[in-house]
C-alpha angles and dihedrals in degrees: 000000000000124000109293142081129321126189115222123194113220127201116277092245092061112132116246090234087071094047096053116061115209107212113088120212124188112231153119130251106245091202100046099043090177091063122110099200150128125203136240109214140186126186114247146162128229116188089344092306120125118236143129136263103228133195122183117230122201107236094207098049097023091225131129115263099190135095097269092119090066092044095256124134131195120225126190120199134208098218141016121286131185114243124179122214108267093012113151109232129202118206118203106211111205135203101049117150121212 
């Protein structure tokens, strides 16, 4: 997989605290140029590669626009990783406080 975003389906019992990152970053979606959104982000690792869990936030309504409602997170990576079809992936989400 080249640098970019991957969607990862989580188990249905996943707590919402995991689905919603807490650090807000001002930005624009380079793919959806019509979007008016910022992003919530959380540092993470996937197969030992650093990246971010990201969740688009509509700037006008201030509501999430991602797939969190169906227990799916988006992860963007900083470098290429190898992924096999059907491979089960484990994402390490960082920055949680007890």
